[in-house]
N, C-alpha and C positions, 0 to 999 in steps of 0.2 A: 503494500499500499504506500502511497506516494504522501510525504508528509505534508502537511497543511502550510509550513512555511518554505517548502519547496515549490508547494504549486504556485504561490504568491511570487515566489523569486526563482525562477527556473533556469537561468544562465548560469553557465559554469564560474563566467569572471564575478559574480555577486557573491562566490562562496570562497574562490581558491585564486590567488596570482603567484607570480615569481617576483620577488625582489630585485633589486639591483645588484643583489651579492649573489645571487642565483638561489637563496633560500626560498623555500614555499612559505607563503603568507597565506593563513586560514582565517576566515570571518565567520564569525558567529553573532546573532542579535541577544545570545544569553550571555549573563556577566559574571564574572567571579566574585562571589560576595566572602570570598575564604574557604567555600567549599571544594575548591579544587577541580572547577570544572573545566577550565581551561587546559589542565593538564589530561583530563580525558578525552576531551576533544581532540587534543594533539596527537593524542597515542592513538586514537580512532582513525584520523588522517593519515599518520605514519605508517598504521598497518596495511590501509587500503595501497598508499602509494609505494610499499616495500621500499620506506626511507627509515634511516635512525629518527628517532623521535627529536632528537638535538637538530635536525634539519628544517624544523616545523616551526614559524613564529605564529602564535595565537595573538592576533592583533586586536588590542583592546576595543571593544564597541563603541561605535559613534554613529549618531544619525546620519554623517557625512557619507559613511560608505558602506556600513554593515546591513545584513538583510534585517527586516522588521521582524523579529520574534516574539513581541509583545513583552510578557512579563517573565523573569526568571523566577518561578514559582511553581508550586504542585510537583515536586520531583519530577519533573518532565524535561530536563535539559537534555540528557542522554537520549531520550526516547525520540524528542522532536529535533534539536540541532543535531546531536549525534548520528541519527539516521539521515537527516539531510547531507551532512559532511561526508559520511561514507558513501551517500550515494553519488555526490559530486567527486570525490577523491576516485571512487572507482571509475565512475566516467571518463575521468581525464585519464587516467591508466589505461584504460582499454582504448580510449581514442588514440593515446599515443601508440599502442600497441599494433593499432591498425595502421598507422601512418607507417611505421617502422616494417611492417609487413608490406606493405606497397612499395616502400625505398628499395627493399630488398627482393621484391616478386615471390615471397612465399607465402604460405598461410599464414593466418593469424595464430593458429595452436602452435606454430613453429616457433612464435616469438617469446622470450620469455622476461620477466623485469626482474631484477635482482639488484638492492642496492640502488634503486632508483635509474638503473642503466637497462636499455634495452638491446639484447643481442637475440641471436639464434639460439636453441638449445645446444647447438654443437659446438658454436663459440663459446658459449659458457662453460661447457665441459671441458673444452682445450684449453681455456683462458685466452683464447685469442682477442687481441683488442685491436681495433682499426678505426680509421674515421668512417668508413661506410658500415661496417658491421657492429658499431657500438654505438649507441645515440642515448642522450638524457633527455629530459621533460622540456629542459629549454630549448634543445635543438629541433625537438618535433614539435611543439607546440605553435600554431599558428593564430591570427586575429579572427578567424572564422572557428577554429576550435573553441576559442573564449568566449565567443557569441553565441555558442550551440547551446540548446535547449537541453538539460540535465534528463535523461528517459530511464527512470528505475528499472521498469522491465528489463532493459538492455544490459542494466548494471548486473541484475540479479542473474541471468544468463552467463554473463561474464565470470561469475564467481566458480563456473564450471571449470574454467581455464585454471589450473594449479600451477603456480611458480616453484613450487617445491619448497617454499620458505615456512621455517618453522617457527612457531610461536616463541618469544622470547619474554622472559621476564619484564614486566613494566620499570623503567626507571622511577626513581624518586622524584617528586615534583622539584623543579627548580627555583621554587621561590621559597621553600621552606628553611633552608639554611640563613637566607637574608633576613626572614621573619623572626627567626630565633635568636639572633645576634644583634636585632634592633638595626638592621641596614635597610631594610626595605620602605621603600618610599610609598606611603599612603596617601590619600587627597589630603589629610591634615598636614601633611608633610611639603606639600604642593606650594611651589614659588613659581608664578608666571613668568615664562622665560618669552624673551622676543618681543615686547612690548616697550615702545616709546616711553610710557609713563610707569613709574612705581606701582605695585600692587600697595592697596590700602586694605584696612580691617574695618568690619563692620558688625552690627549687631541688631537685630529688631528686638524689641520690646513689648509684649502683648498681655492681656488679661489672662487671667489662668482658667476662663470658662469660655465656652462658646458666645455665652449671652452675657453681655457686661455693658455698663455705662462708665462713661469718662468722667473723672471727677476734674472738670474745666480749669478750675483756678491753681489746682495743685501741679497740673502738667505743663500748665504755662509757665508757672515759676520755675519747675524742672526743666523746661525746653530753653529758658532763659538763663538759667545757671549753666547747662550744657554748652551753650553757644559761647561763655565767655571762659570754658576750661581749655587749658593749654593742651595741645596737641589734637584738638577736636577739628575734623575738615568740614562737617556736613552734621546738621541735626534737622530731621524731617519729620512730621507729626501729620499722620492722615487718618481719619477715622479713630479705630482704637490702638492704631500703631503708632510706635516712636522708632523712628532709626537713627542711629550713631553711627559717625564714620569717623576714623582716626587714622593717625598716621602709624602708629603702632599698637601690638597686641597690649602692651603692659598697661597702656592709658584707659583702652576700651575695657580690659578686666577689672580696673579700678571703678570705672563708672559702673560696669554690670553689678559688681556687687552691692553698691549704694542702692542702684534701682531696684533690684531684686529683693534685697532687705526692706526696703520700702513699699515693696508690692505687697509683701507678705505682712506688712502691718495695715494693709487696707487703705495706703495709699495710691493715687492715679487712677484707678479703676474701680467701682462698686461690681462685684462678681456676685452673680447667684445660680445656682443649679439644683435642680431636683437630685437628692441623692437618696439612693434605694437604703434601707436599713440592712448593713451587711449580715446580721444574724437571719434575715428572714428574705433572702435575695429571690428565692422562687415565688413568694407572694408579690413582690413587686412586678416582678416580668409577667406573672399572669393578669394582673391588673392593668396591663397597657393595652393599648390597641393592637391588634394581632392581623397580621396576613397568614392565613393558614392552608396549608397544601398538604396535600395526601401523596406522601411520598412512594409508599407501597400498600398495597391491599391486595394480598392473595388469601383468600378465606376458601376454607373446605369444610363443606356440610360433614359432620361427625359426630358420632354419640359414644366419644371417648370418656371414660370414667377418670376425672382429675385425682390421679395421687397426690400430688403436691404442686402448690402455687406459691409463687413468691411476687410481694408486689413492694417495690422500693422507688425511692427518689433521691437523684444525686445532683449535686451541684457545684459549680466552680464560680469563683469571685471574679471580677475584674482584674486582668492581669496585665503588666506592665514588660515592654521590650528588655527594658534594664540592660542596655548594649553597654559595654566597657566604653568602647569606641565612641566619642561624641560625632554627631550629625555635622558634616561639613560640606561647604560648596563655594566654589568659584564663578563669577560671572564677568562678561565685559561685554559694553556695547559699543559698537564701533558704527560709523556713518560711512557706506557704501552708495555706489551709482544706483542701486535699487532700493536704497532706503536704509533705515536703521536696522542692522544686525546684530541679534544677541548670541553670546557663545558662552554655553554652562559646562563646567565640570563637576561632575558629581558621582556618588555612589549608590545611585537608585537602582531600585530592581528593574525598571521599566524605561528605557531612555526615551522611546518614542514615544509612549503614553505622556510622558512628562512634557516632552517637545509640544506636543498638541496641546496640553493645557496651561503651559507657558503662552503659546502663540494667544489662547483665548484669554489669558489674565492680561496680557499686555497689548492686546488688540494689532496684533502684527501678523503677516501671512507667516503659516508654518514654515516656509521653505526658507526663511530670514530667521530661523532659530536653530541652531546648532548644538547638540547634547552628546557629549562625550563622558565616557564612563571611566572613571579612577578608581581603583580598589579602595575599599574603605575598611575598619576594624572588623564588618560583618555583621549581618542581622538577617534573621530569618523572618521575613513578613512585612508589613507595612508600618516603617517607623517613621522618623521625621526628616529623612533623605529628601524626599521631594519638596517638604515644605523648607528646609533651609534654603533649596536650589531659588524657591520664590524669593526667598529673603536676600539672597545676593543678588539675583537680577534685579528687584525692587531698588536696592541700594545704589546699585551699580547705575542706574538711570541718572541718580544726581550726580554722578562724576564721570561723565561720557569720556571714552577712551583710555578709562583707567580701569583696570583688573579689581576687583573687590573680590576679598576672600571674609565668609563668614562662618564661624563655628559657634554651634550651639554651647551653653554653658551646661554643668550637671543637672540643674534645676529647670533648665528649658528642655532638657533631654528625656526627664522622668515625668515633667509636668506638662509637657504639649504634645508629645508624640500620640497617635491612637493607641487606644488600649485593645487589648484581646476583649471580647463581649464575656458578661457573666452569662452563663446557661444552666438551665435545669433539664434534667432527664427522667423521665418517669418509666418504669417498666412494669409490665404485668406479663407475668410468664406462666406457664403450666406444663407438668408433665404427666403423662397418659400411666395408666397400669404396668404398661410395660418399660417403663422408665424413659421414654422417648418423649421429647419436647411436642406437643401438639398444639400451643398456640403461644404466641408473643406478640404484644404490642409496645412499640416504644414510641414516647410522645417528647418531642424537643420543645423548649421555649428560650428563645434567644435572639438579639439582636443580628440583623446581618454581619457578615466577616467581609464586606468589601467596601472601602470608601477610597480607593486608589484612584489615581488621575487617569486620563485617558479613556472614561467608559461614558460619558455624560455630555450633555449639552452645554454644561458650564464647568469652570474649573475645579477640581478636586482639591485646592490648595488652601491650607489653614490661613493665610496670608490675603488670598483673594476675597475670604470672606469676612475681613474686618477693615476694610478700606473705608473711605467716605460712600464710595458707592459699591457695596459688597455685591459680591456673588452668592447665591443660595447656598445654606450649607448643604452639603451632599447627605442624604441618607443612605444608612448603611445596607448593602443587598446581599444575597448569596449568590455564589456561581451556579450555573446550570448543573444538575445532577449528570449532566453527560460529561462534565470534565470533573465531577466528585461532589458538587454541592459546597454548602458552607456550614451552617450550623447543624444540618443534617447529615454532614460528613460520617461516615461508617456508622449511620445510625441503623441500617438494616444487618442484622447479624448473619454470621458468615455459615452459619450449620443449617443441616437438614432439619425440616420442621414442616407440619401440614399448614397452619396457619401463621402469616405474619402480615402486621400493618406497622408502618410508620407513618407517624403525622408531626409535620413542622409547624410551629407557631413562630413566624418571625415578628420580633417586637419593633413597634413602630414610634419608639420613643427614644432619643440619643440624647441624654441632658451631658454626655460627656462623649467625645468623638470615639467609634470604636472602628476597627477595621482588620486586616488578617493578620495571625500570627501563627508561627508553624504549626502545621497539622490542622488549623482551622478548628471546627468543632469535632474531629477525630477523637483526641484525647479524652473528653468527657464521656463521648457516645461509647467510647471502647471500655472506659473504666467503668461505665454503667452496665453493660452487656456482659463483660467477663466477671464483673463482681457477682452477677446474677446467676450465671453459669456455675460459678464456683460455689454460691450460695444451695444452688438446687443439687448439685452433685454431693454437698455434705448432707442435705437432707434427705437424700436417697442413700447413704452411707456408701458412695462410691468414690473413688479415687478422682480428683479433679482432672487428671489427664486422661484417663479412661473414658470418663463422661464426656469432654469434648471428641475424642476418637472414635466414640459410640455415634457421633452426628456428623461424622467427617468420612462416612464410607462410601466405596465406588473410586472408579479411576479418577473421575474429575475431580475428587479432593486429594489425590495424591501428592501434590505439593503443598497444600495445606498440613495434612498428615506427617508430612516429611520433616518439616521445620519443627514441629511438636516433638516428635520422636526424638529428632536431634539434640534439642535444648534438654529434653530430660536426660537423654545419655550424658551430656556435658555436665550437668549439675548432679548427677547421681540420684536423681528423683526416685528412682524404684528402690533405693537402699533405704533400710530403716533409719529414723531420725537419730541424732546421736542421743545415745542414753544421759550423757552428762550434760547435755546442752544449758547455755545460760538460761536464766530465767528473762523470758520475754522474748526468746529466740523463735524467729518463723521463717517460713518459706512461703512463696506465692508463685503462682504461674498463670500467664494469661496470653492471647493471640489473637490478633488481628491481620487481614489483609487491608492494607491501606487503600482507602477509598473504593474497597470492593472490587479493584481492578489492577491496583499495583501490586508493590511488594509483598511478598508473606513473612511475618516476623513474629516469632515466639520469644517469650522472656522468662526467665526466672530468678527471681530476687530471694537474697538471704538478708535478714535483718534481726537486729535487737530492739524491742521496746524497753526503754527506761525512761529517764526524765524526758527526752524526746525520741523519734525513730533517729536509728542509726543504721544506715546500709553498709552492709559487709561485703557482700558479693552480687554481681550481676551477671548473669549470663544471657547471651543474647544469638539466636540462630537465625538467619534471613536467607531467603531466595530472592534475587535481584535478577535472576535469568542471567544472560551472558554478562560476566563481570569484565569490564573493561581496565577497571585499575583496581585491584583488590584493596590495596593499601588506603586509597581514597574511600571506597564502599565502608571499610571497617570505621575509617574515621568518621563518616556520616552516621552510621548505626550508633557507634558510642557516644557522639555528641549528642545527638537526637536523644538518647537514653537519657543521658547525665542532665540535659536541659529540662527534660520532663519529669526528672526526679527532683528539681530544683521547684517546679511548678507546685508537683506533688506535696512536697514538705514544708515548703515556707513562703511562696510567692503569693500575695495579695495587695492590691491597689487599696490605697487607705482615700477615701473619698470626703470632700465635705462641699457644702455649698459654696465655698469660696476658692474651690478647686481641688487639685489632685496633692493631699499631703504628703505621700509618698513619693518626694522630687528628692531625697538623698538616699545614701546608701544607708545611711543609719535607720531611716523608716521604711526602706524597701530591701530587705535581705535577701540575697539570693545563696545556693549552695557554694561553700567554701573548699578550696582545695582540702583541708582537713577533713570535709565530710565525703571526699571521694571514695566509693567504693572500689574493691579489685572486679575489674571487668574483663570478660572471657568473651569473645566474639566466634562465629564461624560463618561460613557460607556456602550454600549447599552449590552442588555443581549444576551449571546453569547453561554449558555450551549450545544445547539444542533449542534454545528459548530467546526471547527476545530481551534485551535490556529493559530493567525496570528501575525508577529512581530508588536512592536509599536516603534522601537526607530527612524522611518525616514518618518513615514506616515503624519506627521503634518507639516513637514517643505514646501513643494509646496503650501499647503492651505494657510499657514500663509502669504507667501510672497505676494500670489494674492490678499488675503483678505486686506492686508495692502495699495496695489496699488488700490484695488476697493475705500476702505475707502478715498483715499487721493483725488480720483475724486469726491466722494459725498462730500467733504470738500471743494475742489475748484474749480471742474468743468473742471479738466485738467487730460488727460491720462499721466501717466508717465511710459515710458517704457523702462527705462534706469536704471539698480541697479549701486550702491546703491541709494535711494530716499534721498539724502543729499539735503542741501538748493542749492547748485551749481548745481545739476540736475534738481532740481525743477524749479529754475528759467531758465533753457535751455529750459524744456517742455513748461513752459508759454510762454515764446518767442516764440518756433516754433508754439504753438496753435494760438498766437495772429497773427502771420505771415499768417498762413493757411488761418483764417478767413478774413484777409484784404486780402488775393490774391482772396478768394472766391468773395468778394464783387466787386471787378472789372472783 
């Protein structure tokens, strides 16, 4: 099947080129967020071109020359961009093979490609080298070839032509050493080269809530004081926004501390937001206006006698991205014959989407906006990268022809970036007399998981909502189920059962901006489903692994069962529990297939519940199909699991009518290095399957396995994330109350 990105950009020159030094340049619309996708794509191109990976340069994405592949999200980069580049590279290789065959007057199948050189099989065997019998990609490529349309059908047929090249171990990522030793240039380190005017520094100050009122006299006094401050270039106030430009970062940081301290004391803006009760989020979610959809409705008329039923509700609070690296962007407005031109450097996950909304926000043709990606410190989801790009572009208008650098403060990073939506999930499930699932209803409440730029008629950029003439605030929506959905992601259980119903209620109220975070709604839905599966297994006195496998029978479930068997072996699941185990020791198991169409992943957790939950060991088994870069896949699996563990154990946004209170590390703790468990991961053989993304598949099973291990440790089901000591005590008290009520 032809990838969509290849359908939209079918020409060879849109994906590959030869640099002036003869090295291969490869282009992708997917960007590197630290997940190493550039290296995986490099390996794909090298494999198809029969070249060493060191000969392939992955060109950082830019709207000036890269294919438009929308947003780098959904664990789809290898599936989408990798497939497109594989087709492009194979097409180029086979076109050169045909050209060589014509040059020598031999059959195509007699031409071999080895180490980027084309020759006949006889010459290759004899080691003969000559001008006519030995040719490179550079000497065989023609303008007509570069302008040819890539035909995947021909590429697939070309794989039958075997060059006798054996697979080599993937080399290590070339960027890792520089990052470890602090030598890598992130966007935060970028200094604008090649411009006549020196770069200046800027910052935009804004209210802490989407709805606010300017305190006019205090803002006027602040603006007047700033204009008299040494080192200040420009001060601009527009609507709710205050922008400051300075010659040096030091002066700007001193100003930022004073303004942020004043804003925290209620100066400059009156902020007011509706704040849900953090101890009763489900009630708030259910009381809002709702957009209800039936995701799955597969009912079978049956007369089964119910042997056991579980009805339970789970919820997660609002969660923050908490990126260690601060959002940063650079922007430059210049006057060109066609009019004003904007160039932006950003670590956004969607450079084309951002370009579109910047053009809307500043009312310029999209052709006059160029957005280039520069790697940041990494973030999975919609953080403030797009918003800080708007900030930089807005301030750069004040100093035409001079580049502007904007970096958010820690308070802005935690206080203004979109939150992951709070969610509630209710499950009603039953097993029949034979111990098989006969009915499952999963109902989800939560806001949409997407307010990214580039998807609406107006700009989805925070600054554009806060000027004197603001664009309307973008309401969060969910992605279509065809690409995995949003809050309903993984709400359909993966197991065999007679009747299934999945209902999604999208909350139509957004007092705080929400958007996409790693895995979207999957962690909460998998937590709920796998906790219920565990509870049903215990109610039937069955082993949780055996109960799951009993609902994954048949050839169609071989890969699902495979990862469960594998992780059970890794964790010695079938061995008796240690007789001298520590008090509060427990282990738990969970499984999911990401988006029900992506990678298969099973997780076992071993932990101890004492004054808090302490993870000891974590085992991960995954099937991601054909593995391009095993080291990269394992990094993604383990990174996703550890981030999910942080969500599960300690992360919850603290909200107030005046904004997000958890805008420092003190008020928003994340899992520390000292909290890290021992992690063991394994990949299933997948040479005969298509590649699947690995970045998000371990998140849901990890949250669920932790919850199941807590039950194994203390005999109490914890249904409210995060599993902090406070929430554990509430669960214990609720469990004790339920038992005492049952007695009477």
